[in-house]
N, C-alpha and C positions, 0 to 999 in steps of 0.2 A: 249076599249076606256078609255083613262086616265082621271082621275077626274079633274075638273077645280080647278085652284089654288084660294085660298081664297084671297079676296081683302085686308085683314088686313095685315099691315106691322108688322113684328116681331120686338120687342124691341132690339136694339143693346146693346152690352156690353158697360159700361161706359168707356170712354176714359181715359187712365192713365194719371194722372196730371204730367207735366214735372217737374222733380226734378233736381235742380242745387246744386251740392255738392261742398263744400269748400275744400281747400287743406287738412285740418286736418281730414275731413271725408273721403277723399280718402286715407289718411294714415291708417285710421282704416280699410278700405276695404282691403288694402294690408296686414295688420296684420292678418285679417281673412283668406285670401288666403294662407298666410304663415303658418297658423296653420293647414291647411289641408282641409278646406272647399272648395267645388266646386264653380265654377262661378255662377251656377244657384242658389245654396243655398244662396250665399252672395247677389245676386240680389234680391231674395225674402225677405231677412232680411232688406235690404235697400230700397225696393220698387222701383227698377230700372230694366231695361232690362238686360238680360245676356250680350248682346253686349257691354253695357256700362261698365260692370265689366271687360270684356276682354280688352277694350280699356285702362282702368286704369292700368291694369296689364302690358300692352304693354308700357305704359309711366312711369313705376315705377321709373326708374333712374332719369328722368327729375322732377318728383314730389318730390322725396326725396331731390334733389338739390335745388329746389325752396323753400321748407319748411326750409332747412337748412340755406339759405341765407336770408330769410325773417324773420321779427319779428313775434312773436306769434300773436299780434294783427292783422297783415295783413293776416296771414295763416288762421285765423278763419273766414274771410270774402271774401277772394279771391278764385275764383273757377277755374281759368285758370293758366297754367304754364307760367310764365313770363320770360323775359330775365334776365340772371344772373346779368348783369351790372345794370339793373334797380332795382333789388331786393337789391343789395349791396348799391346802391345810396340811396334809400328810407330808408333803415335801418339806415344809417349814418346821413341822414337828420333829421330823427326822434330824434336821439340822440342829434344832434346839437340844435334842437328846445327845447329839454328838458333841456339842459345845459343853454341856453340863457334865459329861463324863470325859473330861479332857485327857486323862491318862489311859483311856480305854479299859480301865478296870473298875471304875466307880459304877454305881447302880443308882437308879432313880426309882421312887416308889410309883407303883401303878396308878394310885389315886391321884398323885400329883401330875402324872402324864395325861390322865383323862381330863383333869381340870384345865391343863394348859391346852389340850386339843380344842376344848370348847372356846377358850379365849381366842385362840388363833383363828378358829372358824368364824367367830364374830368379827375379827379384824379383816379377814379377806372377803367377807360378804357385806361389809359395811357400805350402805348406800344402795344395795341391790333390792329389787322387788321380788316378791314371791319366793323368798328363801325357804328352802326345806329345813324343817327342824333337825337338829343333830344333838343326840343325847350322850354321845361318847360311851357307849355301853361296853360291858366287859367282852362281849362277842366281837364288837368292832376292834377293840384293842388286840385281841388274839389274832384276828386277821391282819391287822396292821403289822404286828410283830413278824408274822410269816411273810408278808409282802416285802418288807424292808430288811429281813434278817436281823432284827434287833434282839440282842441277847442280854442287854444290861438294863432291862425293865423288869423289876420283880414285884411280886404281890406284897401288900402291906405286911411288914414284919419280917420278910425273908432276908432283907439286907441290913439287919440290925447289928448284931455283935459279932466279934471274931470267934472262930471256933478253936477254943483252947484244946480240946480233946484231939481234933484232927492235927493240930500243930505238934502236940506231943508225939503222936504216932509217926508223923513225917520225920520228926527229929530222930527217933529210934531207927527208922528205916534208913535215913541218910547215914548215920553213923555205921550201921552194918554194911552198907555199900562201900563206904570209905575204907573200912577195915578189911573187908573181903577182897577188894580189888587193889588195895595198896596205894590209894591216892595220898599224896602229900599236899601240904598247904599251898605250894606253888601251882598245883594242878587242879585246884577246885575254884570255880569262878561263879560269880553271881552278876546278872544283868537285869536292868529294869529301866523303864522310861519315866520321865517326869516332864511336867509342863513348866515353862519358864516365861513369865511376863517380864520381859527384859527391861522395861522402862518403869517398873514399879518402884516408887520412892516412898510409898506410904500414903494411905488415903487421907490422913489428916493434914498433909502438907498442902501449902497454898498451890503448889505446882499441879498436883493431881486435881484439886478443886477447880482451878482455872481451866485445866485441859479438858475436864469433863463438860464444862460450859461452852467450849468452843464448838462452832457448828461443824458437823461432819466427824466429830470424834468417835472412834470405835475401839474400845479396849482390846477386842479380840484380834485386831490387826497387829498389835505389839506383842505377839505370842509365837513361841516356837516350841517344839517338842525335842527333848534330848534323850538319848539312850546312853546310859553309863554302865561300865562293866569293870570289875576289879576281881582280884583273887583273894583267897583267904589270908595269905601271907601279908598282903598289903603293900608289896614292893613292886606291883605291876598294875597299871591302869591303862586300859584300852583308850585310844583316841576317841573322844565323844562323837557320837553320831547326832547331827543336828538336822532336823526336818522342818522345812518352812513351807508355807502354802504357795509360794511362787517359785518358778524355776530360775529366773534371771532377774533378781531385784536390782534396781538402779545402782544401789550402793556397791554392788559387786561386779559391775560392768568392766570388762577388761581383765578380770581376775581368773586365774586358772582354778577351777573348782577342786582339782586334785592336789593342790599344794596350799592347804590351809590348816590351822590348828584343829579343825574338826573335819569329820567326814560329812560332806555336804550332800543332802538329799532334799528333794522337794516331792510333795505328795499331797493330794487331796483326800486320800483314803487311808484305811488301816495299812501300816507300812512295815511292821516288824516281821519281815519275811526272810527267805533264805539269802536275800541280797546282802544284808548286814553279816549274816552268819558266815557265808562263803568268802565274801570280798573284803571284809574288815576283820572279823573275829579270828578266823582260822589263820590267816598270814601273820597277824601280830602275835598271837599266842605261840605259834610254831617257832617264830624267830626268838621269842622270849625264852621258851623252854630250851631251845638249842643253846642259847647263850648260857644257860644255867647247868648245861650238861645233863639235862633230864629227859626222859623219854616223852615222846609226844602222845600222851594219853591224857584226856581232859574230862572233867566232870563239870557240866554247866547246869546251874540251878536257875529256873525261871518260875514265875507265877503262872497261873492257868488262865491268863487273860486271852480272849479270843484272838487278839491281835498278834499273838505269838505263834499262830499257826502250828499247833501242837503236833498234829500228825505229820506235818511236812518236816519238822525239825527232829523228830524222834530218831530216825535212821539217816540223817543227812550226811553224816561222816563216820567212817568206820572207827576213828580214834577218839570220837567225842560222844560221851554219854550225856543225855539230857534228862534231867529230872524236873517234873513239874510239881509245884506245891499245891496242896489242897485249896479249895476256895475259902475265902475269908480268914486266911492266915498270914497275909502279907504284913499287917501291922504287928504281928507277934514275932515272926522268925526271919523275915526277909532281911538280910544284912544291909542292903542299900537303904532300906526304910527304917533302920535302927539308928540312923544319924548321918550316914554318908551323904545322901542327898541334901539333907538340911545343912550339913557343913559346907557342901559345895555352894548352895544358895547364899549362905552367909559370906563366904569368900567373894562370891560374885557381887553382892550388894556392896560390900566394902570397897571392891575395885570401882564400882560405879560411882560411889560417893567420893572416893579419893580422886578420881579423874575430874569430878565436878569441882572439887575444892581447888585443884591445880588450875583449872580453867578460870575460876573466879579470882584466884590470887594473881594470875598473870595479866588479867584484864579487869580492872575495877569496874568498867562499864557493863561487863557481862553479868547477867542475872542467872539464877538457877533455872528459871524457865527457859532462857535462851539456850543454856547447855542441854537441857532436857530435850528440847526440839531438835538439837543438832546431833543427837546420838543416832547412829545409823547401824545397819546390820554388820558393817565392817568393824565398828567399834565393839559391838556385841560379841562377835566371834573372837576378837582379841581378849575381851574380859572373860569369856567362857574358858578359853585355853588357859589364861593365867590362874583363874580360880580352880580349875581342875588339877593343875600342876601344884597348887598351894596345899592341897590335902596331904597330910603326912601319913606315913606308913602305919604308925601307931593308932591314928584315928580310924583307918580302915580296918585294921585287925581287930580293934575293940568291938566293932559292930557285928562280929560273928559270934558274940557271946551267947546269943539265944538259940542258935542252931548248931554250933560246933564249939562249945566252951573250952575244950582241950587245946585248941590252937591259939587261944587268946592269951596275950602276955600282959596287957594293961587294960583293965575293964573300964577305966575312967577317962581314956584318951579322947574319945569323941566329945564328951561333955565339956571338958576343959577347952578344947579347940573352939566349939561353938560359942561358949561364954566369952572367950577372948575376942573373937570376931565381933560379937554384939557390942562389947564395950568400945572397940575401936570405931564401929559405925556410929554409935551415939556420940562419941567424942568429936568425930568429923562433922556430924549433923549440927552440933552446937556451934562449930566454927563457921559453917555455912550461913547459919541464922536464918530467920524468916519464920513465918506462921507454920507450925507443925514440925519445924526442925529445932527450934530453941528448947521446946519441951518434949522432945521425942522420948518415949518410954520403951521398956522392953516388950510390952504388949504389942506396940506398933510394929516392931521388927518381927515378933513371932508371927504376926499376920502375913508379913511379906514372905517369910520363910516357909509358911505352911502350904500344903497342897490345896489348890483352890481352883474354881472355875468361875468365870464372870458370865452372868446370864445376859444373852443378847436380847434387845428389845424387839418388838414386832417389826419396827422399821429396819433394824439390823437384819432380821431374818428375811425380809423382803429383798434387801440388797444382796445378801448372801445367796439367796435362791436365784436372783437375776444374774449374778456374776460367777456363780459356781464355787464360792468359797466354802471351805469346810468339807462337807461330803460332796465329792466331785461328780463329774459328768464325763463319760467316756470320750465324747467328742472334744471337750475342752482339754482333757489330758492329751489327746492326740495332737491337737493344734499347738499346745504349749510345748510339746516335745520337738516340734519343728523349728522352734526358736533357738537358735544357737548363740551362745554368748560370744561377743567379739573380744578377742584377746590381742591387744597390741604388743608385738615383740619388742624386747629391749634392744636399743641401738647402741652403737659405739659412742655416739655423741652424748646420750643420756647418762651412761655409766661413766664416761669421762668427766662429766659435770660433777657427779657425786664424788668421784675420786679427788678431783681438784678442791672441792668444798672440804673434804676431810683433811687434805694436806694443809689447807689454810687453817683449819681449826687446830690441828696438831701444832703448827708453828706458833700460832697465837697463844696457845696454852703454855707452851715451853717458855715463851718470852715473858708471860704475865704471871704464871703460877710460881711462887717462891719455893714451893715443895717440888723439886724436880722428879723425885721418885713417883709422886702421884700422877703428874702429867705423862710420864713415860709409861706408867701402868695402864693409864686410859688409852694411850696410843697403841700399846701392845694388844690389849683386849679388843679394842675396836677394829684393829687390823685383822685379828683372827676372825671376828664376826663378818668382816667385809670380804674375807678370802673367796667365797663362792662368786662374788661379783668381779673380783680381780681375775679369777680364772676365766670367767665368761668374757671379760673385756679382752683378755689375751687371745682367746679362741676367735672372737669376732674380728680382731685386727689381723690375725693370721689368715682368716678366710678372705678378708678384704684385699689382701695383697695379690695383685694380678701380675703374672709374668709377661714381659714384653714379647711381642711377636717375634722379634729377632733372636730371642733366646731359644726358639725351637729350630733354628737353621744354623748351619756352620758357614762361616764367611768363605767366599770363593776367590776373593782378591787378597793380595798381599800388599802391604804398604798402605798407601792412601786410596780411599775409595774414589771412583770416578766422579768428577763434578758434573752437575747437571748441565745440559747444553742450553745455549741461549736460543732465543726466538729466531736468530738468523741462521743458526746451524740446523742440520738435519736432525729431526726428532727421533727417527728410527735408528737404533744403534747398528753399527756395522757388524756383520757377521764374519768371523775369521774363517776363511776357507781352509780346508785341510790340505796338507802337502800331498801332491799327486804322487811324488816319488815314494812316499811312505805307504801308499796303498798296496795291499797284497796283489801280486801279478796273477793274472788268470791264464791258464794254459790254452793255447789255440785249439779250436775244434778240429778233430781229425776227420 
């Protein structure tokens, strides 16, 4: 008779939790399978069933295609293989949003984004058969924002006007922090980024009109992002940070990136990270405050743009307190947006026009279009450094009037500075002459100085997606980092040529200039500027001097050295035998 079963229920094994793998994890699974691991071993490693691994292996081609067409941001959160047309459309739409919000603070309306998505979808499916309809619904937009981490797309009406009430509240809070912790004008800083279309001479000019008609013209390629930073006193300006889309542009081949008028960076992604904060801002400000005999405690004011990595910068340094302004208050209270950035762009445009006029004056055969084409990043960096140095202390100080009025001495400084620059630019434009230059108006220059973004065409988006321009690709970033710029060292010959040329110029000026004090002053100032190269020349010549081999040995002969023997004589020198009588005697063995 069989024993009765116990009434106790045996505990079941815990049910395996469902695992949803994103596309990037599926690529890792395929890499493991390609390395020779079995499906069961890979399943155990990823804690999924063997059948799941076999299904991923079956869909290998579709997974690789989906990852190739999608951006890295989407592949890290998407788990299903999606339609190729949808992946292409969303990748280009993400690039479009990135370009339309150039300063990473701007927002675009959700209705505009949905209309643009339908337009791009029609472009990527052009000529295809059996195309699935796409309505760009609100649900799709919400999923798209989650997949790509897009935060600067708002519902209709959300991105309308500035928040006056929030600006007033922040102003009160800022003043209380300054008073409570005893910050002075030299210790309070503001930093913000701006986009620079560095070859913009006005859309009504014949140069821009002809350039736009040229095949292959892309306005977004003549663009760089700048980060500017000043203090409330106005007597200190950090060296500008310049971010370009390429690591080693041809114009900077052979140049040391660490010795330029700007901090040079390259990036295809959001870039305002701790790199600038720790490697640029902290060393410069600490040196400045030390020179003023002030304690190293700093208050840095930033806007709340996602690119500023708020959580990362809040406690980045024990001596630096970072305050973030409320959303939609930049145009009301941020000092850099009260005229500093506009004054900088006015000085930059004046420098661009001045150099153009000098080029046309020195060579009558050169046209403005020729000069415009010849402007390179090396010229741009020079103009940026000159323009930033040209901004006066009073101009910077006056721009703090809306957020810290007690520290401002001249409330009209920035207005007068911008007006003077605009007048100078218009005067130079009329001297350059040509369509759009002869009748240049203040409205034309206001458009150049304003914050703006140029909308790329669908063809531009195709090329950007193909080359990885704008919003980047992790693989492209890694490959670009492997490219090192070639820096040719300065030689004695090259610096000697410069030195000789300067000496000839000095002598010629002293002979020809009737005003001796003027030529001597030029000689003195130029020699002071050339001093680092003179020191380098001296050091290189010192290193080039090699001691002779004989200097390491003492001579063993007195008088004349022995003459070399002839071929008839014995080549081996005679060895002088020691005097036997001088040898110590040895005692006989006993």
